[in-house]
CHARMM internal coordinates of N, CA and C (Angstrom, degrees):
IC EDIT
DIST 1 N 1 CA 1.4428
DIST 1 CA 1 C 1.5238
ANGL 1 N 1 CA 1 C 109.02
DIST 1 C 2 N 1.2975
ANGL 1 CA 1 C 2 N 115.64
DIHE 1 N 1 CA 1 C 2 N 134.51
DIST 2 N 2 CA 1.4522
ANGL 1 C 2 N 2 CA 119.34
DIHE 1 CA 1 C 2 N 2 CA 179.32
DIST 2 CA 2 C 1.5212
ANGL 2 N 2 CA 2 C 110.02
DIHE 1 C 2 N 2 CA 2 C -81.11
DIST 2 C 3 N 1.3185
ANGL 2 CA 2 C 3 N 114.68
DIHE 2 N 2 CA 2 C 3 N 156.59
DIST 3 N 3 CA 1.4518
ANGL 2 C 3 N 3 CA 119.43
DIHE 2 CA 2 C 3 N 3 CA -179.23
DIST 3 CA 3 C 1.5201
ANGL 3 N 3 CA 3 C 109.39
DIHE 2 C 3 N 3 CA 3 C -80.31
DIST 3 C 4 N 1.3181
ANGL 3 CA 3 C 4 N 115.34
DIHE 3 N 3 CA 3 C 4 N 137.49
DIST 4 N 4 CA 1.4575
ANGL 3 C 4 N 4 CA 122.48
DIHE 3 CA 3 C 4 N 4 CA -177.73
DIST 4 CA 4 C 1.5134
ANGL 4 N 4 CA 4 C 108.26
DIHE 3 C 4 N 4 CA 4 C -116.21
DIST 4 C 5 N 1.3010
ANGL 4 CA 4 C 5 N 116.64
DIHE 4 N 4 CA 4 C 5 N 138.39
DIST 5 N 5 CA 1.4658
ANGL 4 C 5 N 5 CA 121.19
DIHE 4 CA 4 C 5 N 5 CA -179.79
DIST 5 CA 5 C 1.5267
ANGL 5 N 5 CA 5 C 112.16
DIHE 4 C 5 N 5 CA 5 C -92.29
DIST 5 C 6 N 1.3147
ANGL 5 CA 5 C 6 N 117.52
DIHE 5 N 5 CA 5 C 6 N -4.07
DIST 6 N 6 CA 1.4528
ANGL 5 C 6 N 6 CA 122.32
DIHE 5 CA 5 C 6 N 6 CA -178.00
DIST 6 CA 6 C 1.5274
ANGL 6 N 6 CA 6 C 110.64
DIHE 5 C 6 N 6 CA 6 C -84.65
DIST 6 C 7 N 1.3339
ANGL 6 CA 6 C 7 N 115.98
DIHE 6 N 6 CA 6 C 7 N 133.43
DIST 7 N 7 CA 1.4607
ANGL 6 C 7 N 7 CA 120.18
DIHE 6 CA 6 C 7 N 7 CA 174.18
DIST 7 CA 7 C 1.5223
ANGL 7 N 7 CA 7 C 109.09
DIHE 6 C 7 N 7 CA 7 C -85.12
DIST 7 C 8 N 1.3131
ANGL 7 CA 7 C 8 N 116.29
DIHE 7 N 7 CA 7 C 8 N 130.84
DIST 8 N 8 CA 1.4570
ANGL 7 C 8 N 8 CA 122.03
DIHE 7 CA 7 C 8 N 8 CA -179.61
DIST 8 CA 8 C 1.5195
ANGL 8 N 8 CA 8 C 108.90
DIHE 7 C 8 N 8 CA 8 C -101.42
DIST 8 C 9 N 1.3226
ANGL 8 CA 8 C 9 N 115.47
DIHE 8 N 8 CA 8 C 9 N 133.86
DIST 9 N 9 CA 1.4598
ANGL 8 C 9 N 9 CA 120.99
DIHE 8 CA 8 C 9 N 9 CA -177.67
DIST 9 CA 9 C 1.5264
ANGL 9 N 9 CA 9 C 110.77
DIHE 8 C 9 N 9 CA 9 C -75.39
DIST 9 C 10 N 1.3174
ANGL 9 CA 9 C 10 N 114.53
DIHE 9 N 9 CA 9 C 10 N 167.04
DIST 10 N 10 CA 1.4589
ANGL 9 C 10 N 10 CA 120.95
DIHE 9 CA 9 C 10 N 10 CA 173.78
DIST 10 CA 10 C 1.5288
ANGL 10 N 10 CA 10 C 109.44
DIHE 9 C 10 N 10 CA 10 C -55.29
DIST 10 C 11 N 1.3320
ANGL 10 CA 10 C 11 N 116.60
DIHE 10 N 10 CA 10 C 11 N -45.23
DIST 11 N 11 CA 1.4739
ANGL 10 C 11 N 11 CA 121.07
DIHE 10 CA 10 C 11 N 11 CA 179.92
DIST 11 CA 11 C 1.5225
ANGL 11 N 11 CA 11 C 111.39
DIHE 10 C 11 N 11 CA 11 C -61.56
DIST 11 C 12 N 1.3307
ANGL 11 CA 11 C 12 N 117.62
DIHE 11 N 11 CA 11 C 12 N -38.59
DIST 12 N 12 CA 1.4723
ANGL 11 C 12 N 12 CA 121.04
DIHE 11 CA 11 C 12 N 12 CA 177.05
DIST 12 CA 12 C 1.5246
ANGL 12 N 12 CA 12 C 110.50
DIHE 11 C 12 N 12 CA 12 C -58.40
DIST 12 C 13 N 1.3318
ANGL 12 CA 12 C 13 N 115.39
DIHE 12 N 12 CA 12 C 13 N -45.16
DIST 13 N 13 CA 1.4653
ANGL 12 C 13 N 13 CA 120.33
DIHE 12 CA 12 C 13 N 13 CA -177.16
DIST 13 CA 13 C 1.5282
ANGL 13 N 13 CA 13 C 110.31
DIHE 12 C 13 N 13 CA 13 C -67.67
DIST 13 C 14 N 1.3095
ANGL 13 CA 13 C 14 N 117.29
DIHE 13 N 13 CA 13 C 14 N -44.61
DIST 14 N 14 CA 1.4654
ANGL 13 C 14 N 14 CA 120.67
DIHE 13 CA 13 C 14 N 14 CA 179.00
DIST 14 CA 14 C 1.5290
ANGL 14 N 14 CA 14 C 110.31
DIHE 13 C 14 N 14 CA 14 C -62.04
DIST 14 C 15 N 1.3175
ANGL 14 CA 14 C 15 N 117.21
DIHE 14 N 14 CA 14 C 15 N -43.46
DIST 15 N 15 CA 1.4678
ANGL 14 C 15 N 15 CA 120.71
DIHE 14 CA 14 C 15 N 15 CA 178.38
DIST 15 CA 15 C 1.5263
ANGL 15 N 15 CA 15 C 111.70
DIHE 14 C 15 N 15 CA 15 C -63.47
DIST 15 C 16 N 1.3268
ANGL 15 CA 15 C 16 N 116.50
DIHE 15 N 15 CA 15 C 16 N -40.20
DIST 16 N 16 CA 1.4666
ANGL 15 C 16 N 16 CA 120.09
DIHE 15 CA 15 C 16 N 16 CA 178.91
DIST 16 CA 16 C 1.5248
ANGL 16 N 16 CA 16 C 109.69
DIHE 15 C 16 N 16 CA 16 C -66.34
DIST 16 C 17 N 1.3319
ANGL 16 CA 16 C 17 N 117.22
DIHE 16 N 16 CA 16 C 17 N -42.22
DIST 17 N 17 CA 1.4601
ANGL 16 C 17 N 17 CA 121.08
DIHE 16 CA 16 C 17 N 17 CA 177.17
DIST 17 CA 17 C 1.5247
ANGL 17 N 17 CA 17 C 110.29
DIHE 16 C 17 N 17 CA 17 C -58.08
DIST 17 C 18 N 1.3178
ANGL 17 CA 17 C 18 N 116.83
DIHE 17 N 17 CA 17 C 18 N -46.78
DIST 18 N 18 CA 1.4708
ANGL 17 C 18 N 18 CA 120.73
DIHE 17 CA 17 C 18 N 18 CA -179.59
DIST 18 CA 18 C 1.5248
ANGL 18 N 18 CA 18 C 111.31
DIHE 17 C 18 N 18 CA 18 C -63.53
DIST 18 C 19 N 1.3247
ANGL 18 CA 18 C 19 N 117.27
DIHE 18 N 18 CA 18 C 19 N -37.93
DIST 19 N 19 CA 1.4669
ANGL 18 C 19 N 19 CA 120.01
DIHE 18 CA 18 C 19 N 19 CA -178.42
DIST 19 CA 19 C 1.5291
ANGL 19 N 19 CA 19 C 112.13
DIHE 18 C 19 N 19 CA 19 C -69.64
DIST 19 C 20 N 1.3248
ANGL 19 CA 19 C 20 N 116.86
DIHE 19 N 19 CA 19 C 20 N -21.08
DIST 20 N 20 CA 1.4627
ANGL 19 C 20 N 20 CA 121.16
DIHE 19 CA 19 C 20 N 20 CA -178.23
DIST 20 CA 20 C 1.5286
ANGL 20 N 20 CA 20 C 112.32
DIHE 19 C 20 N 20 CA 20 C -105.97
DIST 20 C 21 N 1.3126
ANGL 20 CA 20 C 21 N 116.69
DIHE 20 N 20 CA 20 C 21 N 3.11
DIST 21 N 21 CA 1.4698
ANGL 20 C 21 N 21 CA 122.28
DIHE 20 CA 20 C 21 N 21 CA -174.65
DIST 21 CA 21 C 1.5319
ANGL 21 N 21 CA 21 C 112.93
DIHE 20 C 21 N 21 CA 21 C -50.62
DIST 21 C 22 N 1.3032
ANGL 21 CA 21 C 22 N 117.34
DIHE 21 N 21 CA 21 C 22 N -45.93
DIST 22 N 22 CA 1.4665
ANGL 21 C 22 N 22 CA 119.95
DIHE 21 CA 21 C 22 N 22 CA -175.54
DIST 22 CA 22 C 1.5245
ANGL 22 N 22 CA 22 C 113.05
DIHE 21 C 22 N 22 CA 22 C -71.89
DIST 22 C 23 N 1.3211
ANGL 22 CA 22 C 23 N 118.04
DIHE 22 N 22 CA 22 C 23 N -11.13
DIST 23 N 23 CA 1.4639
ANGL 22 C 23 N 23 CA 121.95
DIHE 22 CA 22 C 23 N 23 CA -179.89
DIST 23 CA 23 C 1.5259
ANGL 23 N 23 CA 23 C 112.74
DIHE 22 C 23 N 23 CA 23 C -101.29
DIST 23 C 24 N 1.3317
ANGL 23 CA 23 C 24 N 116.33
DIHE 23 N 23 CA 23 C 24 N -20.24
DIST 24 N 24 CA 1.4662
ANGL 23 C 24 N 24 CA 121.27
DIHE 23 CA 23 C 24 N 24 CA -179.04
DIST 24 CA 24 C 1.5208
ANGL 24 N 24 CA 24 C 110.70
DIHE 23 C 24 N 24 CA 24 C -83.69
DIST 24 C 25 N 1.3428
ANGL 24 CA 24 C 25 N 116.85
DIHE 24 N 24 CA 24 C 25 N 149.21
DIST 25 N 25 CA 1.4698
ANGL 24 C 25 N 25 CA 118.26
DIHE 24 CA 24 C 25 N 25 CA 170.29
DIST 25 CA 25 C 1.5322
ANGL 25 N 25 CA 25 C 108.48
DIHE 24 C 25 N 25 CA 25 C -57.98
DIST 25 C 26 N 1.3239
ANGL 25 CA 25 C 26 N 116.55
DIHE 25 N 25 CA 25 C 26 N 138.89
DIST 26 N 26 CA 1.4646
ANGL 25 C 26 N 26 CA 121.59
DIHE 25 CA 25 C 26 N 26 CA -174.37
DIST 26 CA 26 C 1.5190
ANGL 26 N 26 CA 26 C 112.61
DIHE 25 C 26 N 26 CA 26 C -55.70
DIST 26 C 27 N 1.3298
ANGL 26 CA 26 C 27 N 117.38
DIHE 26 N 26 CA 26 C 27 N -43.99
DIST 27 N 27 CA 1.4649
ANGL 26 C 27 N 27 CA 119.60
DIHE 26 CA 26 C 27 N 27 CA -178.68
DIST 27 CA 27 C 1.5240
ANGL 27 N 27 CA 27 C 110.97
DIHE 26 C 27 N 27 CA 27 C -66.18
DIST 27 C 28 N 1.3244
ANGL 27 CA 27 C 28 N 117.74
DIHE 27 N 27 CA 27 C 28 N -39.79
DIST 28 N 28 CA 1.4598
ANGL 27 C 28 N 28 CA 121.16
DIHE 27 CA 27 C 28 N 28 CA -179.85
DIST 28 CA 28 C 1.5276
ANGL 28 N 28 CA 28 C 110.43
DIHE 27 C 28 N 28 CA 28 C -65.75
DIST 28 C 29 N 1.3058
ANGL 28 CA 28 C 29 N 116.56
DIHE 28 N 28 CA 28 C 29 N -41.14
DIST 29 N 29 CA 1.4722
ANGL 28 C 29 N 29 CA 120.43
DIHE 28 CA 28 C 29 N 29 CA 175.90
DIST 29 CA 29 C 1.5305
ANGL 29 N 29 CA 29 C 109.72
DIHE 28 C 29 N 29 CA 29 C -56.27
DIST 29 C 30 N 1.3194
ANGL 29 CA 29 C 30 N 117.11
DIHE 29 N 29 CA 29 C 30 N -47.99
DIST 30 N 30 CA 1.4623
ANGL 29 C 30 N 30 CA 121.57
DIHE 29 CA 29 C 30 N 30 CA -179.59
DIST 30 CA 30 C 1.5111
ANGL 30 N 30 CA 30 C 112.82
DIHE 29 C 30 N 30 CA 30 C -62.55
DIST 30 C 31 N 1.3225
ANGL 30 CA 30 C 31 N 116.84
DIHE 30 N 30 CA 30 C 31 N -40.23
DIST 31 N 31 CA 1.4664
ANGL 30 C 31 N 31 CA 120.74
DIHE 30 CA 30 C 31 N 31 CA 179.46
DIST 31 CA 31 C 1.5242
ANGL 31 N 31 CA 31 C 110.78
DIHE 30 C 31 N 31 CA 31 C -64.13
DIST 31 C 32 N 1.3358
ANGL 31 CA 31 C 32 N 116.39
DIHE 31 N 31 CA 31 C 32 N -44.85
DIST 32 N 32 CA 1.4632
ANGL 31 C 32 N 32 CA 119.88
DIHE 31 CA 31 C 32 N 32 CA -179.66
DIST 32 CA 32 C 1.5243
ANGL 32 N 32 CA 32 C 109.83
DIHE 31 C 32 N 32 CA 32 C -66.42
DIST 32 C 33 N 1.3108
ANGL 32 CA 32 C 33 N 116.89
DIHE 32 N 32 CA 32 C 33 N -41.93
DIST 33 N 33 CA 1.4599
ANGL 32 C 33 N 33 CA 120.84
DIHE 32 CA 32 C 33 N 33 CA 178.82
DIST 33 CA 33 C 1.5350
ANGL 33 N 33 CA 33 C 109.74
DIHE 32 C 33 N 33 CA 33 C -59.24
DIST 33 C 34 N 1.3218
ANGL 33 CA 33 C 34 N 117.28
DIHE 33 N 33 CA 33 C 34 N -46.26
DIST 34 N 34 CA 1.4651
ANGL 33 C 34 N 34 CA 121.69
DIHE 33 CA 33 C 34 N 34 CA 178.40
DIST 34 CA 34 C 1.5381
ANGL 34 N 34 CA 34 C 111.06
DIHE 33 C 34 N 34 CA 34 C -63.49
DIST 34 C 35 N 1.3284
ANGL 34 CA 34 C 35 N 116.28
DIHE 34 N 34 CA 34 C 35 N -42.22
DIST 35 N 35 CA 1.4634
ANGL 34 C 35 N 35 CA 122.33
DIHE 34 CA 34 C 35 N 35 CA 179.90
DIST 35 CA 35 C 1.5295
ANGL 35 N 35 CA 35 C 110.85
DIHE 34 C 35 N 35 CA 35 C -57.89
DIST 35 C 36 N 1.3140
ANGL 35 CA 35 C 36 N 116.10
DIHE 35 N 35 CA 35 C 36 N -35.86
DIST 36 N 36 CA 1.4662
ANGL 35 C 36 N 36 CA 120.66
DIHE 35 CA 35 C 36 N 36 CA -177.13
DIST 36 CA 36 C 1.5254
ANGL 36 N 36 CA 36 C 113.41
DIHE 35 C 36 N 36 CA 36 C -79.24
DIST 36 C 37 N 1.3245
ANGL 36 CA 36 C 37 N 117.60
DIHE 36 N 36 CA 36 C 37 N -1.11
DIST 37 N 37 CA 1.4652
ANGL 36 C 37 N 37 CA 120.26
DIHE 36 CA 36 C 37 N 37 CA 177.86
DIST 37 CA 37 C 1.5314
ANGL 37 N 37 CA 37 C 111.37
DIHE 36 C 37 N 37 CA 37 C -73.23
DIST 37 C 38 N 1.3326
ANGL 37 CA 37 C 38 N 116.69
DIHE 37 N 37 CA 37 C 38 N -18.74
DIST 38 N 38 CA 1.4607
ANGL 37 C 38 N 38 CA 121.50
DIHE 37 CA 37 C 38 N 38 CA 176.83
DIST 38 CA 38 C 1.5290
ANGL 38 N 38 CA 38 C 109.27
DIHE 37 C 38 N 38 CA 38 C -105.28
DIST 38 C 39 N 1.3140
ANGL 38 CA 38 C 39 N 115.99
DIHE 38 N 38 CA 38 C 39 N 156.53
DIST 39 N 39 CA 1.4601
ANGL 38 C 39 N 39 CA 120.84
DIHE 38 CA 38 C 39 N 39 CA 178.73
DIST 39 CA 39 C 1.5288
ANGL 39 N 39 CA 39 C 110.04
DIHE 38 C 39 N 39 CA 39 C -64.57
DIST 39 C 40 N 1.3160
ANGL 39 CA 39 C 40 N 116.60
DIHE 39 N 39 CA 39 C 40 N 138.13
DIST 40 N 40 CA 1.4620
ANGL 39 C 40 N 40 CA 122.27
DIHE 39 CA 39 C 40 N 40 CA -178.83
DIST 40 CA 40 C 1.5198
ANGL 40 N 40 CA 40 C 110.05
DIHE 39 C 40 N 40 CA 40 C -127.31
DIST 40 C 41 N 1.3253
ANGL 40 CA 40 C 41 N 115.66
DIHE 40 N 40 CA 40 C 41 N 156.22
DIST 41 N 41 CA 1.4599
ANGL 40 C 41 N 41 CA 120.08
DIHE 40 CA 40 C 41 N 41 CA -179.95
DIST 41 CA 41 C 1.5270
ANGL 41 N 41 CA 41 C 110.27
DIHE 40 C 41 N 41 CA 41 C -69.28
DIST 41 C 42 N 1.3271
ANGL 41 CA 41 C 42 N 114.58
DIHE 41 N 41 CA 41 C 42 N 159.62
DIST 42 N 42 CA 1.4629
ANGL 41 C 42 N 42 CA 119.61
DIHE 41 CA 41 C 42 N 42 CA 178.59
DIST 42 CA 42 C 1.5223
ANGL 42 N 42 CA 42 C 110.73
DIHE 41 C 42 N 42 CA 42 C -61.38
DIST 42 C 43 N 1.3137
ANGL 42 CA 42 C 43 N 117.34
DIHE 42 N 42 CA 42 C 43 N -39.23
DIST 43 N 43 CA 1.4733
ANGL 42 C 43 N 43 CA 120.37
DIHE 42 CA 42 C 43 N 43 CA 178.94
DIST 43 CA 43 C 1.5253
ANGL 43 N 43 CA 43 C 111.39
DIHE 42 C 43 N 43 CA 43 C -60.06
DIST 43 C 44 N 1.3185
ANGL 43 CA 43 C 44 N 116.42
DIHE 43 N 43 CA 43 C 44 N -42.75
DIST 44 N 44 CA 1.4680
ANGL 43 C 44 N 44 CA 119.91
DIHE 43 CA 43 C 44 N 44 CA 178.49
DIST 44 CA 44 C 1.5213
ANGL 44 N 44 CA 44 C 111.72
DIHE 43 C 44 N 44 CA 44 C -67.50
DIST 44 C 45 N 1.3186
ANGL 44 CA 44 C 45 N 117.25
DIHE 44 N 44 CA 44 C 45 N -40.90
DIST 45 N 45 CA 1.4679
ANGL 44 C 45 N 45 CA 119.66
DIHE 44 CA 44 C 45 N 45 CA 177.18
DIST 45 CA 45 C 1.5216
ANGL 45 N 45 CA 45 C 110.67
DIHE 44 C 45 N 45 CA 45 C -60.54
DIST 45 C 46 N 1.3234
ANGL 45 CA 45 C 46 N 116.46
DIHE 45 N 45 CA 45 C 46 N -43.28
DIST 46 N 46 CA 1.4683
ANGL 45 C 46 N 46 CA 120.44
DIHE 45 CA 45 C 46 N 46 CA 179.05
DIST 46 CA 46 C 1.5241
ANGL 46 N 46 CA 46 C 111.01
DIHE 45 C 46 N 46 CA 46 C -62.96
DIST 46 C 47 N 1.3265
ANGL 46 CA 46 C 47 N 116.55
DIHE 46 N 46 CA 46 C 47 N -43.86
DIST 47 N 47 CA 1.4643
ANGL 46 C 47 N 47 CA 119.62
DIHE 46 CA 46 C 47 N 47 CA -179.39
DIST 47 CA 47 C 1.5306
ANGL 47 N 47 CA 47 C 110.78
DIHE 46 C 47 N 47 CA 47 C -64.69
DIST 47 C 48 N 1.3136
ANGL 47 CA 47 C 48 N 116.72
DIHE 47 N 47 CA 47 C 48 N -45.14
DIST 48 N 48 CA 1.4639
ANGL 47 C 48 N 48 CA 119.80
DIHE 47 CA 47 C 48 N 48 CA 178.40
DIST 48 CA 48 C 1.5260
ANGL 48 N 48 CA 48 C 111.07
DIHE 47 C 48 N 48 CA 48 C -59.31
DIST 48 C 49 N 1.3224
ANGL 48 CA 48 C 49 N 116.81
DIHE 48 N 48 CA 48 C 49 N -44.24
DIST 49 N 49 CA 1.4604
ANGL 48 C 49 N 49 CA 120.34
DIHE 48 CA 48 C 49 N 49 CA 179.52
DIST 49 CA 49 C 1.5246
ANGL 49 N 49 CA 49 C 110.55
DIHE 48 C 49 N 49 CA 49 C -57.40
DIST 49 C 50 N 1.3179
ANGL 49 CA 49 C 50 N 116.77
DIHE 49 N 49 CA 49 C 50 N -45.82
DIST 50 N 50 CA 1.4636
ANGL 49 C 50 N 50 CA 119.61
DIHE 49 CA 49 C 50 N 50 CA -176.52
DIST 50 CA 50 C 1.5270
ANGL 50 N 50 CA 50 C 113.15
DIHE 49 C 50 N 50 CA 50 C -73.69
DIST 50 C 51 N 1.3117
ANGL 50 CA 50 C 51 N 117.42
DIHE 50 N 50 CA 50 C 51 N -27.70
DIST 51 N 51 CA 1.4655
ANGL 50 C 51 N 51 CA 119.73
DIHE 50 CA 50 C 51 N 51 CA 173.46
DIST 51 CA 51 C 1.5244
ANGL 51 N 51 CA 51 C 110.95
DIHE 50 C 51 N 51 CA 51 C -68.95
DIST 51 C 52 N 1.3153
ANGL 51 CA 51 C 52 N 116.31
DIHE 51 N 51 CA 51 C 52 N -32.52
DIST 52 N 52 CA 1.4652
ANGL 51 C 52 N 52 CA 120.97
DIHE 51 CA 51 C 52 N 52 CA -179.15
DIST 52 CA 52 C 1.5327
ANGL 52 N 52 CA 52 C 112.93
DIHE 51 C 52 N 52 CA 52 C -86.89
DIST 52 C 53 N 1.3280
ANGL 52 CA 52 C 53 N 115.74
DIHE 52 N 52 CA 52 C 53 N -24.02
DIST 53 N 53 CA 1.4707
ANGL 52 C 53 N 53 CA 120.69
DIHE 52 CA 52 C 53 N 53 CA -176.96
DIST 53 CA 53 C 1.5312
ANGL 53 N 53 CA 53 C 110.52
DIHE 52 C 53 N 53 CA 53 C -61.05
DIST 53 C 54 N 1.3196
ANGL 53 CA 53 C 54 N 115.63
DIHE 53 N 53 CA 53 C 54 N 127.95
DIST 54 N 54 CA 1.4645
ANGL 53 C 54 N 54 CA 123.38
DIHE 53 CA 53 C 54 N 54 CA 178.64
DIST 54 CA 54 C 1.5306
ANGL 54 N 54 CA 54 C 112.77
DIHE 53 C 54 N 54 CA 54 C 55.50
DIST 54 C 55 N 1.3343
ANGL 54 CA 54 C 55 N 116.13
DIHE 54 N 54 CA 54 C 55 N 25.91
DIST 55 N 55 CA 1.4588
ANGL 54 C 55 N 55 CA 121.23
DIHE 54 CA 54 C 55 N 55 CA 178.62
DIST 55 CA 55 C 1.5247
ANGL 55 N 55 CA 55 C 110.54
DIHE 54 C 55 N 55 CA 55 C -54.69
DIST 55 C 56 N 1.3185
ANGL 55 CA 55 C 56 N 116.18
DIHE 55 N 55 CA 55 C 56 N -38.37
DIST 56 N 56 CA 1.4668
ANGL 55 C 56 N 56 CA 121.63
DIHE 55 CA 55 C 56 N 56 CA -178.14
DIST 56 CA 56 C 1.5204
ANGL 56 N 56 CA 56 C 113.24
DIHE 55 C 56 N 56 CA 56 C -67.58
DIST 56 C 57 N 1.3193
ANGL 56 CA 56 C 57 N 117.78
DIHE 56 N 56 CA 56 C 57 N -17.06
DIST 57 N 57 CA 1.4637
ANGL 56 C 57 N 57 CA 121.24
DIHE 56 CA 56 C 57 N 57 CA -175.28
DIST 57 CA 57 C 1.5247
ANGL 57 N 57 CA 57 C 114.16
DIHE 56 C 57 N 57 CA 57 C -102.51
DIST 57 C 58 N 1.3212
ANGL 57 CA 57 C 58 N 117.87
DIHE 57 N 57 CA 57 C 58 N -9.94
DIST 58 N 58 CA 1.4663
ANGL 57 C 58 N 58 CA 120.15
DIHE 57 CA 57 C 58 N 58 CA -175.45
DIST 58 CA 58 C 1.5272
ANGL 58 N 58 CA 58 C 111.26
DIHE 57 C 58 N 58 CA 58 C -84.10
DIST 58 C 59 N 1.3169
ANGL 58 CA 58 C 59 N 115.00
DIHE 58 N 58 CA 58 C 59 N 163.47
DIST 59 N 59 CA 1.4603
ANGL 58 C 59 N 59 CA 121.27
DIHE 58 CA 58 C 59 N 59 CA 179.81
DIST 59 CA 59 C 1.5319
ANGL 59 N 59 CA 59 C 110.76
DIHE 58 C 59 N 59 CA 59 C -69.17
DIST 59 C 60 N 1.3200
ANGL 59 CA 59 C 60 N 115.55
DIHE 59 N 59 CA 59 C 60 N 164.33
DIST 60 N 60 CA 1.4731
ANGL 59 C 60 N 60 CA 120.24
DIHE 59 CA 59 C 60 N 60 CA 177.01
DIST 60 CA 60 C 1.5260
ANGL 60 N 60 CA 60 C 110.98
DIHE 59 C 60 N 60 CA 60 C -59.32
DIST 60 C 61 N 1.3241
ANGL 60 CA 60 C 61 N 116.78
DIHE 60 N 60 CA 60 C 61 N -37.80
DIST 61 N 61 CA 1.4680
ANGL 60 C 61 N 61 CA 120.66
DIHE 60 CA 60 C 61 N 61 CA 179.07
DIST 61 CA 61 C 1.5239
ANGL 61 N 61 CA 61 C 110.61
DIHE 60 C 61 N 61 CA 61 C -63.35
DIST 61 C 62 N 1.3377
ANGL 61 CA 61 C 62 N 116.70
DIHE 61 N 61 CA 61 C 62 N -43.91
DIST 62 N 62 CA 1.4653
ANGL 61 C 62 N 62 CA 120.68
DIHE 61 CA 61 C 62 N 62 CA 178.79
DIST 62 CA 62 C 1.5242
ANGL 62 N 62 CA 62 C 110.98
DIHE 61 C 62 N 62 CA 62 C -67.58
DIST 62 C 63 N 1.3167
ANGL 62 CA 62 C 63 N 117.36
DIHE 62 N 62 CA 62 C 63 N -35.71
DIST 63 N 63 CA 1.4743
ANGL 62 C 63 N 63 CA 119.76
DIHE 62 CA 62 C 63 N 63 CA 176.33
DIST 63 CA 63 C 1.5200
ANGL 63 N 63 CA 63 C 110.34
DIHE 62 C 63 N 63 CA 63 C -61.79
DIST 63 C 64 N 1.3145
ANGL 63 CA 63 C 64 N 116.31
DIHE 63 N 63 CA 63 C 64 N -41.45
DIST 64 N 64 CA 1.4665
ANGL 63 C 64 N 64 CA 119.78
DIHE 63 CA 63 C 64 N 64 CA 179.46
DIST 64 CA 64 C 1.5238
ANGL 64 N 64 CA 64 C 110.75
DIHE 63 C 64 N 64 CA 64 C -61.91
DIST 64 C 65 N 1.3173
ANGL 64 CA 64 C 65 N 116.57
DIHE 64 N 64 CA 64 C 65 N -42.63
DIST 65 N 65 CA 1.4689
ANGL 64 C 65 N 65 CA 120.96
DIHE 64 CA 64 C 65 N 65 CA 177.47
DIST 65 CA 65 C 1.5277
ANGL 65 N 65 CA 65 C 110.10
DIHE 64 C 65 N 65 CA 65 C -60.97
DIST 65 C 66 N 1.3207
ANGL 65 CA 65 C 66 N 115.90
DIHE 65 N 65 CA 65 C 66 N -46.73
DIST 66 N 66 CA 1.4677
ANGL 65 C 66 N 66 CA 120.27
DIHE 65 CA 65 C 66 N 66 CA -179.52
DIST 66 CA 66 C 1.5245
ANGL 66 N 66 CA 66 C 111.17
DIHE 65 C 66 N 66 CA 66 C -66.14
DIST 66 C 67 N 1.3297
ANGL 66 CA 66 C 67 N 117.15
DIHE 66 N 66 CA 66 C 67 N -41.05
DIST 67 N 67 CA 1.4677
ANGL 66 C 67 N 67 CA 120.40
DIHE 66 CA 66 C 67 N 67 CA 177.96
DIST 67 CA 67 C 1.5218
ANGL 67 N 67 CA 67 C 110.57
DIHE 66 C 67 N 67 CA 67 C -59.67
DIST 67 C 68 N 1.3281
ANGL 67 CA 67 C 68 N 116.35
DIHE 67 N 67 CA 67 C 68 N -42.95
DIST 68 N 68 CA 1.4622
ANGL 67 C 68 N 68 CA 120.36
DIHE 67 CA 67 C 68 N 68 CA 179.48
DIST 68 CA 68 C 1.5242
ANGL 68 N 68 CA 68 C 111.16
DIHE 67 C 68 N 68 CA 68 C -62.68
DIST 68 C 69 N 1.3267
ANGL 68 CA 68 C 69 N 116.76
DIHE 68 N 68 CA 68 C 69 N -42.80
DIST 69 N 69 CA 1.4679
ANGL 68 C 69 N 69 CA 120.23
DIHE 68 CA 68 C 69 N 69 CA -179.70
DIST 69 CA 69 C 1.5280
ANGL 69 N 69 CA 69 C 110.34
DIHE 68 C 69 N 69 CA 69 C -67.84
DIST 69 C 70 N 1.3141
ANGL 69 CA 69 C 70 N 117.81
DIHE 69 N 69 CA 69 C 70 N -43.11
DIST 70 N 70 CA 1.4589
ANGL 69 C 70 N 70 CA 121.04
DIHE 69 CA 69 C 70 N 70 CA 177.25
DIST 70 CA 70 C 1.5246
ANGL 70 N 70 CA 70 C 110.88
DIHE 69 C 70 N 70 CA 70 C -59.88
DIST 70 C 71 N 1.3215
ANGL 70 CA 70 C 71 N 116.86
DIHE 70 N 70 CA 70 C 71 N -41.90
DIST 71 N 71 CA 1.4557
ANGL 70 C 71 N 71 CA 120.98
DIHE 70 CA 70 C 71 N 71 CA 177.95
DIST 71 CA 71 C 1.5223
ANGL 71 N 71 CA 71 C 111.00
DIHE 70 C 71 N 71 CA 71 C -63.01
DIST 71 C 72 N 1.3208
ANGL 71 CA 71 C 72 N 116.83
DIHE 71 N 71 CA 71 C 72 N -42.54
DIST 72 N 72 CA 1.4755
ANGL 71 C 72 N 72 CA 120.56
DIHE 71 CA 71 C 72 N 72 CA 178.07
DIST 72 CA 72 C 1.5182
ANGL 72 N 72 CA 72 C 110.77
DIHE 71 C 72 N 72 CA 72 C -60.71
DIST 72 C 73 N 1.3220
ANGL 72 CA 72 C 73 N 116.76
DIHE 72 N 72 CA 72 C 73 N -43.04
DIST 73 N 73 CA 1.4597
ANGL 72 C 73 N 73 CA 120.60
DIHE 72 CA 72 C 73 N 73 CA -178.51
DIST 73 CA 73 C 1.5283
ANGL 73 N 73 CA 73 C 111.02
DIHE 72 C 73 N 73 CA 73 C -62.63
DIST 73 C 74 N 1.3175
ANGL 73 CA 73 C 74 N 116.97
DIHE 73 N 73 CA 73 C 74 N -50.11
DIST 74 N 74 CA 1.4709
ANGL 73 C 74 N 74 CA 119.06
DIHE 73 CA 73 C 74 N 74 CA -174.46
DIST 74 CA 74 C 1.5244
ANGL 74 N 74 CA 74 C 112.91
DIHE 73 C 74 N 74 CA 74 C -73.47
DIST 74 C 75 N 1.3116
ANGL 74 CA 74 C 75 N 117.85
DIHE 74 N 74 CA 74 C 75 N -18.00
DIST 75 N 75 CA 1.4582
ANGL 74 C 75 N 75 CA 120.67
DIHE 74 CA 74 C 75 N 75 CA 179.12
DIST 75 CA 75 C 1.5197
ANGL 75 N 75 CA 75 C 113.53
DIHE 74 C 75 N 75 CA 75 C -91.72
DIST 75 C 76 N 1.3196
ANGL 75 CA 75 C 76 N 117.92
DIHE 75 N 75 CA 75 C 76 N -0.57
DIST 76 N 76 CA 1.4680
ANGL 75 C 76 N 76 CA 120.31
DIHE 75 CA 75 C 76 N 76 CA 178.86
DIST 76 CA 76 C 1.4917
ANGL 76 N 76 CA 76 C 112.30
DIHE 75 C 76 N 76 CA 76 C -96.62
END
COOR INIT
IC SEED 1 N 1 CA 1 C
IC BUILD
């Protein structure tokens, strides 16, 4: 994933999560949704947005990498 200089809002991240819901593992979707119920730093919002961006278009290997990173984020 390339680095982006744009800050993504909370609403951007929630909308991106919803748009990728049918492609994410159900439990991971729920964990991220729950994680977003609390205020998060801009850096975390940006990272979450980019992990979810084009999730539906990436390879299975890339999905696994993203799933692992998303899991690490929500478990910290």
